[in-house]
BASEFI-892034 format. One record per residue (C-alpha): residue number from 1; residue in one letter; x, y, z. Coordinates in nm, 2 decimals, padded with zeros to 4 digits. Layout:
N
nr_rest_px_py_pz
NUM_A_X_Y_Z
...
This chain:
748
nr_rest_px_py_pz
1_X_13.94_03.29_10.80
2_X_14.23_03.12_10.99
3_X_14.51_02.92_10.85
4_X_14.33_02.59_10.90
5_X_14.03_02.71_10.71
6_X_14.24_02.86_10.43
7_X_14.42_02.52_10.39
8_X_14.09_02.34_10.39
9_X_13.95_02.57_10.12
10_X_14.26_02.50_09.91
11_X_14.21_02.13_09.97
12_X_13.85_02.13_09.86
13_X_13.92_02.33_09.55
14_X_14.23_02.12_09.47
15_X_14.07_01.78_09.53
16_X_13.76_01.86_09.33
17_X_13.96_01.99_09.03
18_X_14.18_01.69_09.05
19_X_13.87_01.47_09.05
20_X_13.76_01.64_08.73
21_X_14.11_01.56_08.58
22_X_14.08_01.20_08.70
23_X_13.74_01.17_08.53
24_X_13.89_01.29_08.21
25_X_14.17_01.02_08.24
26_X_13.91_00.75_08.30
27_X_13.70_00.86_08.00
28_X_14.01_00.86_07.78
29_X_14.13_00.52_07.91
30_X_13.78_00.37_07.84
31_X_13.74_00.52_07.49
32_X_14.08_00.41_07.38
33_X_14.11_00.10_07.59
34_X_14.22_-00.11_07.29
35_X_14.48_00.14_07.17
36_X_14.64_00.26_07.49
37_X_14.93_00.05_07.61
38_X_15.01_-00.01_07.98
39_X_15.28_00.25_08.01
40_X_15.06_00.53_07.87
41_X_14.77_00.43_08.10
42_X_15.00_00.48_08.40
43_X_15.15_00.80_08.27
44_X_14.80_00.95_08.25
45_X_14.75_00.89_08.62
46_X_15.08_01.07_08.70
47_X_14.91_01.39_08.55
48_X_14.63_01.36_08.81
49_X_14.89_01.29_09.08
50_X_15.06_01.62_08.99
51_X_14.73_01.80_08.99
52_X_14.67_01.68_09.35
53_X_15.02_01.77_09.46
54_X_15.10_02.11_09.31
55_X_14.96_02.41_09.50
56_X_15.01_02.66_09.22
57_X_14.95_02.60_08.85
58_X_14.97_02.82_08.54
59_X_14.68_02.95_08.35
60_X_14.59_02.84_07.99
61_X_14.32_02.92_07.74
62_X_14.27_02.55_07.67
63_X_14.25_02.45_08.04
64_X_13.97_02.21_08.12
65_X_13.87_02.46_08.39
66_X_13.77_02.73_08.15
67_X_13.45_02.53_08.11
68_X_13.39_02.44_08.48
69_X_13.41_02.63_08.81
70_X_13.75_02.78_08.88
71_X_13.95_02.73_09.20
72_X_13.83_03.06_09.34
73_X_13.46_02.98_09.25
74_X_13.49_02.65_09.43
75_X_13.63_02.81_09.74
76_X_13.35_03.06_09.74
77_X_13.10_02.78_09.71
78_X_13.25_02.60_10.00
79_X_13.26_02.91_10.22
80_X_12.91_02.99_10.11
81_X_12.84_02.83_10.45
82_X_13.00_03.13_10.62
83_X_12.82_03.42_10.77
84_X_12.88_03.79_10.83
85_X_13.01_03.90_11.17
86_X_12.81_04.22_11.16
87_X_12.48_04.04_11.10
88_X_12.28_03.96_11.41
89_X_12.21_03.59_11.45
90_X_11.89_03.63_11.65
91_X_11.64_03.90_11.74
92_X_11.78_04.13_12.01
93_X_11.57_04.25_12.30
94_X_11.51_04.58_12.13
95_X_11.48_04.45_11.77
96_X_11.10_04.49_11.77
97_X_11.13_04.86_11.86
98_X_11.44_04.92_11.64
99_X_11.28_04.78_11.33
100_X_10.96_04.98_11.36
101_X_10.86_05.34_11.31
102_X_10.76_05.58_11.58
103_X_10.49_05.42_11.79
104_X_10.13_05.52_11.71
105_X_09.86_05.36_11.92
106_X_09.50_05.28_11.81
107_X_09.20_05.42_11.98
108_X_08.85_05.44_11.86
109_X_08.97_05.74_11.66
110_X_09.30_05.64_11.49
111_X_09.55_05.92_11.46
112_X_09.68_05.95_11.10
113_X_10.03_06.05_11.19
114_X_10.28_06.07_10.90
115_X_10.62_05.93_10.98
116_X_10.92_05.98_10.75
117_X_11.12_05.67_10.69
118_X_11.50_05.72_10.74
119_X_11.69_05.69_10.42
120_X_12.02_05.51_10.38
121_X_12.28_05.76_10.26
122_X_12.56_05.69_10.01
123_X_12.81_05.69_10.30
124_X_12.60_05.44_10.49
125_X_12.58_05.20_10.19
126_X_12.95_05.22_10.12
127_X_13.04_05.14_10.48
128_X_12.77_04.87_10.49
129_X_12.92_04.70_10.18
130_X_13.27_04.73_10.32
131_X_13.17_04.59_10.65
132_X_13.01_04.30_10.47
133_X_13.35_04.17_10.38
134_X_13.42_04.09_10.74
135_X_13.32_03.73_10.74
136_X_13.37_03.43_10.96
137_X_13.33_03.07_10.85
138_X_13.02_02.87_10.95
139_X_13.09_02.63_11.24
140_X_13.03_02.33_11.01
141_X_13.31_02.45_10.79
142_X_13.54_02.50_11.09
143_X_13.46_02.15_11.22
144_X_13.53_01.99_10.88
145_X_13.85_02.18_10.84
146_X_13.98_02.06_11.18
147_X_13.87_01.70_11.10
148_X_14.05_01.71_10.77
149_X_14.37_01.86_10.91
150_X_14.37_01.62_11.20
151_X_14.33_01.32_10.96
152_X_14.60_01.46_10.73
153_X_14.84_01.51_11.03
154_X_14.77_01.15_11.15
155_X_14.84_01.00_10.81
156_X_15.15_01.21_10.75
157_X_15.27_01.11_11.10
158_X_15.20_00.75_11.02
159_X_15.41_00.78_10.70
160_X_15.70_00.92_10.90
161_X_15.68_00.66_11.17
162_X_15.67_00.38_10.92
163_X_15.98_00.50_10.74
164_X_16.17_00.55_11.07
165_X_16.07_00.20_11.18
166_X_16.18_00.06_10.84
167_X_16.52_00.23_10.87
168_X_16.57_00.07_11.21
169_X_16.45_-00.26_11.07
170_X_16.69_-00.24_10.78
171_X_16.99_-00.22_11.01
172_X_16.90_-00.57_11.14
173_X_16.85_-00.73_10.80
174_X_17.12_-00.95_10.66
175_X_17.25_-00.89_10.30
176_X_17.21_-01.20_10.08
177_X_17.54_-01.37_10.03
178_X_17.43_-01.63_09.78
179_X_17.66_-01.62_09.48
180_X_17.38_-01.73_09.24
181_X_17.13_-01.46_09.36
182_X_17.40_-01.19_09.35
183_X_17.49_-01.30_08.99
184_X_17.13_-01.27_08.88
185_X_17.10_-00.93_09.05
186_X_17.41_-00.81_08.87
187_X_17.27_-00.93_08.53
188_X_16.94_-00.75_08.59
189_X_17.12_-00.43_08.69
190_X_17.31_-00.43_08.36
191_X_17.00_-00.52_08.18
192_X_16.83_-00.20_08.30
193_X_17.15_00.01_08.27
194_X_17.14_00.10_08.65
195_X_17.47_00.26_08.74
196_X_17.43_00.23_09.12
197_X_17.49_-00.11_09.29
198_X_17.18_-00.30_09.39
199_X_17.18_-00.44_09.74
200_X_16.99_-00.76_09.81
201_X_16.85_-00.83_10.16
202_X_16.67_-01.12_10.32
203_X_16.35_-01.01_10.50
204_X_16.20_-01.28_10.73
205_X_15.87_-01.09_10.76
206_X_15.83_-01.01_10.39
207_X_15.51_-01.11_10.22
208_X_15.66_-01.09_09.87
209_X_15.98_-00.96_09.71
210_X_15.98_-00.58_09.71
211_X_16.21_-00.28_09.64
212_X_16.27_00.04_09.83
213_X_16.51_00.34_09.78
214_X_16.48_00.65_09.58
215_X_16.86_00.70_09.54
216_X_17.00_00.37_09.67
217_X_16.79_00.08_09.54
218_X_16.76_-00.23_09.76
219_X_16.56_-00.55_09.68
220_X_16.42_-00.75_09.97
221_X_16.35_-01.12_09.93
222_X_16.15_-01.34_10.17
223_X_16.38_-01.56_10.36
224_X_16.16_-01.86_10.27
225_X_16.23_-01.79_09.90
226_X_16.61_-01.77_09.95
227_X_16.62_-02.10_10.15
228_X_16.43_-02.29_09.88
229_X_16.59_-02.42_09.57
230_X_16.48_-02.15_09.33
231_X_16.57_-02.17_08.96
232_X_16.77_-01.89_08.80
233_X_16.49_-01.79_08.56
234_X_16.24_-01.73_08.85
235_X_16.50_-01.52_09.03
236_X_16.56_-01.32_08.72
237_X_16.19_-01.24_08.68
238_X_16.16_-01.14_09.04
239_X_16.46_-00.91_09.06
240_X_16.40_-00.77_08.71
241_X_16.05_-00.67_08.81
242_X_16.17_-00.49_09.12
243_X_16.45_-00.31_08.93
244_X_16.20_-00.21_08.66
245_X_16.01_-00.03_08.94
246_X_16.34_00.16_09.02
247_X_16.41_00.24_08.65
248_X_16.06_00.37_08.60
249_X_16.09_00.59_08.92
250_X_15.80_00.41_09.07
251_X_15.96_00.43_09.41
252_X_15.94_00.81_09.39
253_X_15.58_00.81_09.26
254_X_15.48_00.56_09.53
255_X_15.61_00.80_09.80
256_X_15.43_01.09_09.64
257_X_15.11_00.89_09.63
258_X_15.14_00.82_10.00
259_X_15.18_01.19_10.07
260_X_14.89_01.28_09.84
261_X_14.67_01.03_10.01
262_X_14.75_01.18_10.35
263_X_14.64_01.52_10.22
264_X_14.34_01.41_10.02
265_X_14.21_01.13_10.24
266_X_13.87_01.30_10.28
267_X_13.79_01.25_09.91
268_X_13.67_00.89_09.84
269_X_13.74_00.94_09.47
270_X_14.11_00.98_09.55
271_X_14.11_00.64_09.72
272_X_13.96_00.49_09.40
273_X_14.20_00.68_09.18
274_X_14.51_00.57_09.37
275_X_14.40_00.21_09.36
276_X_14.35_00.23_08.98
277_X_14.69_00.40_08.95
278_X_14.87_00.13_09.14
279_X_14.70_-00.14_08.92
280_X_14.81_00.04_08.61
281_X_15.16_00.08_08.75
282_X_15.20_-00.30_08.78
283_X_15.09_-00.34_08.42
284_X_15.34_-00.08_08.31
285_X_15.61_-00.25_08.52
286_X_15.54_-00.59_08.37
287_X_15.56_-00.43_08.02
288_X_15.89_-00.27_08.11
289_X_16.03_-00.61_08.22
290_X_15.91_-00.78_07.90
291_X_16.06_-00.50_07.69
292_X_16.39_-00.58_07.85
293_X_16.36_-00.96_07.85
294_X_16.19_-01.01_07.52
295_X_15.86_-01.16_07.40
296_X_15.99_-01.52_07.45
297_X_15.99_-01.46_07.82
298_X_15.63_-01.36_07.84
299_X_15.48_-01.70_07.92
300_X_15.74_-01.80_08.18
301_X_15.71_-01.45_08.34
302_X_15.34_-01.49_08.36
303_X_15.37_-01.83_08.53
304_X_15.61_-01.67_08.78
305_X_15.35_-01.41_08.87
306_X_15.08_-01.67_08.91
307_X_15.31_-01.88_09.13
308_X_15.39_-01.59_09.36
309_X_15.02_-01.50_09.38
310_X_14.94_-01.85_09.50
311_X_15.23_-01.84_09.74
312_X_15.16_-01.50_09.90
313_X_14.80_-01.42_09.83
314_X_14.70_-01.45_10.20
315_X_14.96_-01.21_10.32
316_X_14.87_-00.85_10.41
317_X_15.06_-00.59_10.20
318_X_15.21_-00.26_10.32
319_X_15.09_00.03_10.11
320_X_15.44_00.19_10.12
321_X_15.61_-00.10_09.95
322_X_15.63_-00.21_09.58
323_X_15.56_-00.58_09.59
324_X_15.64_-00.82_09.31
325_X_15.29_-00.98_09.33
326_X_15.12_-00.64_09.30
327_X_14.75_-00.64_09.38
328_X_14.58_-00.94_09.53
329_X_14.26_-00.87_09.33
330_X_14.16_-01.15_09.09
331_X_14.04_-00.90_08.83
332_X_14.38_-00.72_08.84
333_X_14.57_-01.04_08.81
334_X_14.36_-01.14_08.50
335_X_14.44_-00.80_08.35
336_X_14.82_-00.86_08.40
337_X_14.81_-01.20_08.26
338_X_14.62_-01.08_07.95
339_X_14.87_-00.80_07.89
340_X_15.16_-01.03_07.93
341_X_15.01_-01.28_07.68
342_X_14.95_-01.01_07.42
343_X_15.28_-00.82_07.47
344_X_15.47_-00.72_07.16
345_X_15.83_-00.60_07.16
346_X_15.85_-00.22_07.12
347_X_15.50_-00.16_07.26
348_X_15.65_-00.02_07.58
349_X_15.79_00.28_07.40
350_X_15.59_00.60_07.36
351_X_15.47_00.67_07.01
352_X_15.43_01.02_06.88
353_X_15.05_01.00_06.92
354_X_15.10_00.89_07.29
355_X_15.32_01.19_07.35
356_X_15.07_01.43_07.19
357_X_14.79_01.27_07.40
358_X_14.98_01.32_07.72
359_X_15.07_01.68_07.63
360_X_14.71_01.76_07.55
361_X_14.56_01.61_07.86
362_X_14.84_01.75_08.07
363_X_14.79_02.10_07.93
364_X_14.41_02.08_07.98
365_X_14.43_01.94_08.34
366_X_14.75_02.08_08.48
367_X_14.65_02.44_08.41
368_X_14.39_02.67_08.56
369_X_14.13_02.87_08.37
370_X_14.27_03.18_08.20
371_X_14.21_03.49_08.41
372_X_14.11_03.82_08.28
373_X_14.29_04.14_08.39
374_X_14.08_04.14_08.70
375_X_14.09_03.77_08.76
376_X_13.91_03.45_08.66
377_X_13.54_03.46_08.59
378_X_13.55_03.84_08.64
379_X_13.22_03.92_08.47
380_X_12.89_03.77_08.55
381_X_12.67_03.70_08.24
382_X_12.32_03.66_08.38
383_X_12.16_03.65_08.04
384_X_12.28_03.29_07.98
385_X_12.00_03.17_08.20
386_X_12.21_02.99_08.46
387_X_12.16_03.06_08.83
388_X_12.48_03.10_09.04
389_X_12.53_03.26_09.37
390_X_12.71_03.60_09.38
391_X_12.76_03.62_09.75
392_X_12.69_03.27_09.89
393_X_12.79_03.37_10.24
394_X_12.49_03.60_10.28
395_X_12.30_03.43_10.56
396_X_12.06_03.73_10.60
397_X_11.88_03.82_10.28
398_X_11.61_04.07_10.19
399_X_11.39_04.04_09.88
400_X_11.14_04.27_09.73
401_X_10.91_04.00_09.61
402_X_10.75_03.70_09.79
403_X_10.80_03.45_09.50
404_X_11.18_03.46_09.52
405_X_11.18_03.48_09.90
406_X_10.96_03.18_09.94
407_X_11.19_02.99_09.70
408_X_11.50_03.07_09.91
409_X_11.33_03.01_10.25
410_X_11.41_02.67_10.40
411_X_11.05_02.60_10.49
412_X_10.70_02.67_10.35
413_X_10.47_02.93_10.52
414_X_10.15_03.12_10.48
415_X_10.11_03.49_10.41
416_X_09.82_03.73_10.41
417_X_09.60_03.73_10.10
418_X_09.43_04.05_10.21
419_X_09.59_04.37_10.33
420_X_09.43_04.67_10.50
421_X_09.34_04.96_10.27
422_X_09.64_05.17_10.17
423_X_09.90_04.91_10.27
424_X_10.14_04.73_10.04
425_X_10.42_04.48_10.07
426_X_10.76_04.62_10.14
427_X_11.01_04.34_10.18
428_X_11.08_03.99_10.29
429_X_11.38_03.90_10.51
430_X_11.53_03.56_10.57
431_X_11.77_03.48_10.85
432_X_11.93_03.15_10.73
433_X_12.17_03.13_11.02
434_X_11.90_03.15_11.29
435_X_11.82_02.84_11.48
436_X_11.56_02.77_11.35
437_X_11.58_02.98_11.04
438_X_11.32_03.26_11.04
439_X_11.13_03.47_10.78
440_X_11.00_03.82_10.83
441_X_10.76_04.02_10.61
442_X_10.71_04.40_10.63
443_X_10.41_04.59_10.50
444_X_10.39_04.97_10.48
445_X_10.14_05.25_10.41
446_X_10.38_05.47_10.21
447_X_10.43_05.68_09.91
448_X_10.78_05.77_09.79
449_X_10.97_05.86_10.11
450_X_10.67_05.91_10.34
451_X_10.52_05.64_10.55
452_X_10.19_05.65_10.73
453_X_10.23_05.32_10.92
454_X_10.35_04.97_10.90
455_X_10.31_04.62_11.04
456_X_10.53_04.31_11.04
457_X_10.48_03.94_11.03
458_X_10.75_03.71_11.17
459_X_10.76_03.34_11.09
460_X_10.96_03.04_11.21
461_X_10.91_02.66_11.24
462_X_10.82_02.50_11.57
463_X_10.86_02.79_11.82
464_X_10.72_02.76_12.17
465_X_10.44_03.02_12.20
466_X_10.48_03.06_12.57
467_X_10.85_03.15_12.53
468_X_10.75_03.38_12.25
469_X_10.51_03.55_12.48
470_X_10.77_03.58_12.76
471_X_11.01_03.74_12.51
472_X_10.75_04.00_12.41
473_X_10.67_04.06_12.78
474_X_11.04_04.12_12.86
475_X_11.08_04.36_12.57
476_X_10.77_04.56_12.67
477_X_10.90_04.58_13.03
478_X_11.23_04.74_12.93
479_X_11.12_05.09_13.03
480_X_11.15_05.26_12.70
481_X_10.80_05.40_12.72
482_X_10.71_05.68_12.96
483_X_10.74_05.56_13.32
484_X_10.39_05.71_13.40
485_X_10.23_05.55_13.10
486_X_10.06_05.29_13.32
487_X_10.15_05.02_13.07
488_X_09.94_04.70_13.11
489_X_10.02_04.38_12.92
490_X_09.73_04.14_12.88
491_X_09.73_03.79_12.72
492_X_09.42_03.61_12.60
493_X_09.37_03.29_12.40
494_X_09.31_03.33_12.03
495_X_09.03_03.14_11.87
496_X_09.02_03.17_11.49
497_X_08.95_02.92_11.22
498_X_09.26_02.73_11.10
499_X_09.47_02.81_11.40
500_X_09.61_02.53_11.62
501_X_09.70_02.75_11.91
502_X_09.73_03.12_11.96
503_X_09.73_03.43_12.18
504_X_09.64_03.79_12.15
505_X_09.87_04.02_12.35
506_X_09.73_04.37_12.42
507_X_09.96_04.66_12.53
508_X_09.75_04.93_12.69
509_X_09.86_05.27_12.81
510_X_09.62_05.33_13.10
511_X_09.73_05.68_13.19
512_X_09.74_05.81_12.83
513_X_09.45_06.00_12.69
514_X_09.20_05.75_12.53
515_X_09.40_05.46_12.68
516_X_09.55_05.37_12.34
517_X_09.62_05.01_12.26
518_X_09.85_04.81_12.03
519_X_09.87_04.44_11.97
520_X_10.07_04.13_11.91
521_X_09.92_03.82_11.77
522_X_10.11_03.49_11.80
523_X_09.98_03.16_11.68
524_X_10.07_02.82_11.54
525_X_09.95_02.67_11.21
526_X_10.07_02.33_11.08
527_X_10.38_02.34_11.30
528_X_10.48_02.69_11.19
529_X_10.46_02.98_11.44
530_X_10.36_03.33_11.33
531_X_10.39_03.67_11.51
532_X_10.19_03.97_11.38
533_X_10.27_04.31_11.53
534_X_10.18_04.67_11.46
535_X_10.18_05.00_11.64
536_X_09.89_05.13_11.43
537_X_09.65_04.86_11.31
538_X_09.33_04.79_11.50
539_X_09.27_04.44_11.64
540_X_08.99_04.39_11.39
541_X_09.23_04.47_11.10
542_X_09.49_04.23_11.24
543_X_09.24_03.95_11.28
544_X_09.12_04.00_10.92
545_X_09.48_03.96_10.81
546_X_09.52_03.64_11.01
547_X_09.19_03.50_10.87
548_X_09.32_03.57_10.51
549_X_09.65_03.37_10.56
550_X_09.72_03.11_10.29
551_X_10.01_02.95_10.11
552_X_10.15_03.16_09.82
553_X_09.99_03.12_09.48
554_X_10.01_03.34_09.17
555_X_09.76_03.59_09.30
556_X_09.92_03.61_09.64
557_X_10.26_03.65_09.48
558_X_10.13_03.94_09.28
559_X_10.01_04.11_09.60
560_X_10.36_04.06_09.75
561_X_10.57_04.26_09.50
562_X_10.71_04.60_09.61
563_X_10.60_04.81_09.32
564_X_10.61_05.15_09.49
565_X_10.96_05.13_09.64
566_X_10.91_05.39_09.92
567_X_11.27_05.33_10.04
568_X_11.60_05.43_09.89
569_X_11.73_05.07_09.86
570_X_11.49_04.87_09.65
571_X_11.62_04.52_09.64
572_X_11.95_04.34_09.71
573_X_12.11_04.09_09.47
574_X_12.24_03.75_09.57
575_X_12.24_03.54_09.25
576_X_12.21_03.57_08.88
577_X_11.84_03.54_08.89
578_X_11.84_03.86_09.10
579_X_12.05_04.03_08.83
580_X_11.80_03.94_08.57
581_X_11.52_04.10_08.78
582_X_11.74_04.40_08.85
583_X_11.80_04.45_08.48
584_X_11.42_04.46_08.43
585_X_11.39_04.72_08.71
586_X_11.66_04.95_08.57
587_X_11.54_04.90_08.21
588_X_11.87_04.79_08.04
589_X_12.12_04.51_08.04
590_X_12.33_04.62_08.34
591_X_12.69_04.50_08.36
592_X_12.81_04.30_08.67
593_X_13.19_04.27_08.71
594_X_13.27_04.02_08.98
595_X_13.62_04.15_09.02
596_X_13.83_04.46_08.94
597_X_14.20_04.51_08.89
598_X_14.38_04.56_09.22
599_X_14.24_04.26_09.40
600_X_13.89_04.41_09.44
601_X_13.61_04.17_09.47
602_X_13.23_04.23_09.47
603_X_13.11_04.24_09.83
604_X_12.74_04.35_09.77
605_X_12.49_04.47_09.51
606_X_12.15_04.63_09.51
607_X_11.90_04.83_09.31
608_X_11.83_05.17_09.46
609_X_11.67_05.50_09.37
610_X_11.85_05.78_09.20
611_X_11.95_05.95_09.53
612_X_12.25_05.72_09.54
613_X_12.37_05.84_09.20
614_X_12.33_06.22_09.23
615_X_12.09_06.48_09.36
616_X_11.72_06.43_09.28
617_X_11.52_06.72_09.13
618_X_11.17_06.61_09.23
619_X_10.96_06.31_09.34
620_X_10.94_06.17_08.99
621_X_11.31_06.20_08.94
622_X_11.37_06.03_09.27
623_X_11.19_05.72_09.16
624_X_11.44_05.65_08.88
625_X_11.65_05.33_08.95
626_X_12.01_05.24_08.94
627_X_12.21_04.92_08.99
628_X_12.52_04.94_09.22
629_X_12.79_04.68_09.28
630_X_13.03_04.75_09.57
631_X_13.38_04.62_09.59
632_X_13.64_04.58_09.87
633_X_13.98_04.41_09.88
634_X_14.19_04.22_10.13
635_X_14.36_04.52_10.28
636_X_14.03_04.70_10.37
637_X_14.13_04.68_10.73
638_X_14.38_04.96_10.66
639_X_14.09_05.20_10.59
640_X_14.16_05.43_10.87
641_X_14.51_05.51_10.75
642_X_14.55_05.82_10.54
643_X_14.79_05.65_10.31
644_X_14.60_05.33_10.26
645_X_14.50_05.42_09.90
646_X_14.17_05.30_09.76
647_X_13.97_05.12_10.02
648_X_13.65_05.05_09.82
649_X_13.49_05.10_09.49
650_X_13.12_05.15_09.39
651_X_13.02_05.08_09.03
652_X_12.68_05.25_08.95
653_X_12.48_05.25_08.63
654_X_12.14_05.39_08.53
655_X_11.96_05.52_08.23
656_X_12.10_05.86_08.15
657_X_11.81_06.08_08.05
658_X_12.01_06.41_08.03
659_X_12.22_06.38_08.34
660_X_12.55_06.34_08.18
661_X_12.49_06.64_07.94
662_X_12.38_06.86_08.23
663_X_12.69_06.76_08.44
664_X_12.92_06.84_08.15
665_X_12.74_07.17_08.07
666_X_12.75_07.29_08.43
667_X_13.10_07.16_08.50
668_X_12.98_07.01_08.83
669_X_12.77_06.73_08.98
670_X_12.53_06.77_09.28
671_X_12.51_06.51_09.55
672_X_12.25_06.50_09.83
673_X_12.38_06.59_10.17
674_X_12.25_06.43_10.49
675_X_12.02_06.73_10.54
676_X_11.87_06.70_10.19
677_X_12.06_07.00_10.05
678_X_12.29_07.00_09.75
679_X_12.66_06.93_09.77
680_X_12.81_07.07_09.45
681_X_13.14_06.91_09.33
682_X_13.35_07.04_09.04
683_X_13.40_06.81_08.73
684_X_13.69_06.79_08.49
685_X_13.67_06.62_08.15
686_X_13.95_06.37_08.08
687_X_14.01_06.10_07.81
688_X_14.04_05.73_07.90
689_X_14.06_05.47_07.63
690_X_13.97_05.73_07.37
691_X_13.65_05.82_07.55
692_X_13.54_06.13_07.74
693_X_13.51_06.08_08.11
694_X_13.41_06.34_08.38
695_X_13.62_06.32_08.70
696_X_13.53_06.50_09.02
697_X_13.77_06.67_09.25
698_X_13.81_06.49_09.58
699_X_13.50_06.55_09.80
700_X_13.31_06.43_10.10
701_X_12.96_06.31_10.05
702_X_12.80_06.55_10.30
703_X_13.03_06.84_10.21
704_X_13.08_07.08_10.49
705_X_12.87_06.86_10.72
706_X_13.12_06.58_10.69
707_X_13.37_06.52_10.97
708_X_13.73_06.60_10.90
709_X_13.85_06.24_10.94
710_X_13.61_06.10_10.67
711_X_13.79_05.95_10.36
712_X_13.77_06.16_10.05
713_X_13.57_06.03_09.75
714_X_13.64_06.07_09.38
715_X_13.38_05.99_09.11
716_X_13.42_05.92_08.74
717_X_13.12_05.95_08.50
718_X_13.10_05.83_08.14
719_X_12.83_05.77_07.89
720_X_12.77_05.45_07.68
721_X_12.46_05.47_07.46
722_X_12.17_05.55_07.68
723_X_12.34_05.44_08.01
724_X_12.54_05.67_08.24
725_X_12.80_05.50_08.45
726_X_12.97_05.61_08.77
727_X_13.27_05.47_08.95
728_X_13.31_05.60_09.31
729_X_13.64_05.56_09.48
730_X_13.67_05.58_09.86
731_X_14.03_05.68_09.90
732_X_14.26_05.75_09.61
733_X_14.53_05.54_09.45
734_X_14.71_05.49_09.12
735_X_14.47_05.21_09.01
736_X_14.17_05.45_08.96
737_X_14.20_05.51_08.59
738_X_14.30_05.15_08.53
739_X_13.98_05.03_08.70
740_X_13.77_05.28_08.51
741_X_13.93_05.17_08.18
742_X_13.85_04.81_08.28
743_X_13.48_04.90_08.35
744_X_13.45_05.07_08.02
745_X_13.54_04.75_07.83
746_X_13.24_04.60_07.64
747_X_13.26_04.27_07.83
748_X_12.89_04.26_07.92
């Protein structure tokens, strides 16, 4: 993420949280509209202005944002449009071969070869999780970021240009030399206890009297007003109003408002908010003037405002200036006149209740949610029934059940309602960043870790079947098969019920014994294209699959659940609904910390078989399940440096059985090496937070088979009830025991 995108993420989080604060102000103003005076109404808007302006705010247990998404959560939601650099965006030429098992061709006598599915090792999963943190924003986010920053730069530049032009203009304006006007100005200066002298200028282009100057106030009067015979009372109202703006520091807040608008221009609610703030500012200024002049001046002051509205209503206002006439809107003028009519001496002052209200709203909206030791929203509580994304930037997803996959997929599709004997559903993958998005389903004939065949079904909306055929043809011509195989590629039209258009593609090895064949079937059905491929199924079996295709229903969903879990990784987790399913799979209420001390953030999660926890004793033992959450932090790019400290953490949890007791008894834990043999690692009992914890000595996952440059691992084991927990640290650092202590807390 570059600087532009980082700034844009801050803008989105800041503007949305400020919008929430503005909504609170609007609600309070409406509920207490008969009790809140003008000054307090405007003061509440200044809280929102500060929320928009300040980049960093303190945390508070009574912050409004303890009950709504935090700044970090909003950023994650925005950049949920991002994708991972290491994920392919489309099928590569060799993807069909890379994603299948060793080729087996069908003849009249099908060979029943057994192929062992490669298992993902602990080392692979750690590196995969760590690589997943390398993310690049989605092009749409990058475009929006550039548009926002360009707009902000233009508006900030416009502010600067205006002020430079005004300074040049001011040099050519003539000070007012009328003794009567200067006398009134001096009276008003004393009335508001302003120590600095107040300059009065004549501005021929002015649409109404206005004031500028943060440190040196200057009032500008239209030349037409000066040349006319204006009575002293009217002048006093005009100049008093402008100096009230100065006394109230409205010149500063007006400048801040201009800068805030330049930054938050993309949020239409900010436009509305600033307009409301300006209207309430004029009400507050009128109240300030009447507080100084007295109630007896209320009616004449109101008549002055009406007179100036009639005089200058047609003129266009500059947003940077504080005009006497205020807003041209009829509704706002009516509000001002009503306030003036009902004004009571002393109402401008803040009461104790008003101060308390400002403090309460300020504390609730000018603070962020209280963070735990590991950061805000550090633990995910899936049991509350809500559904929130855990890793919203995952544009390639894999599910172990059709029901959830079909819900996430951006289009509807059909699937087989009948499978060949011995075959079962394995997984469903969704590539959300493909153009168009695509879905792939994989089916296997497997038991535990052994596979006897597989086939796949690829689905996408609106693909060109001829181009699809050409892609298959190009892949098959890449020469990976034996040169003397005599490979022949044949295409024939497919005529099956319910198919709009389709082709059967036969791959025949003419020089091989029995001339074995394998097939691709591609077809369209209701605007969706399908591709069925297998190295082992017969054409008759594949056509029976196609004939059984239907939209998912309860029975079909039941057929498409991976109950056997032949692979080591069972299912990945992307949202809290997936956590709830994972908890059912592992058999207990598994904990899910989103963050860990030391700036570690969850980068991936899955349910796997026991081999990722420690060495398995037999097939039955291997089928036990665990939940793992992997964590990386911002400095993970230093992972190749020996002194880089902890580069990643894996938090694993599964039902204990007697694992912990056996490890403690033997004084060692066994991990599975890449060759399937044991890697025995010594354990030492230590005490953390009053509990016994078993800590390994530094080790490499494959023991002697590991390369010398591999980072050492250290694992901590502890028991809580029936659940055994493991924290695996890749690289060592002083935060190890602090992280383990945090994971042992009962915040789940």
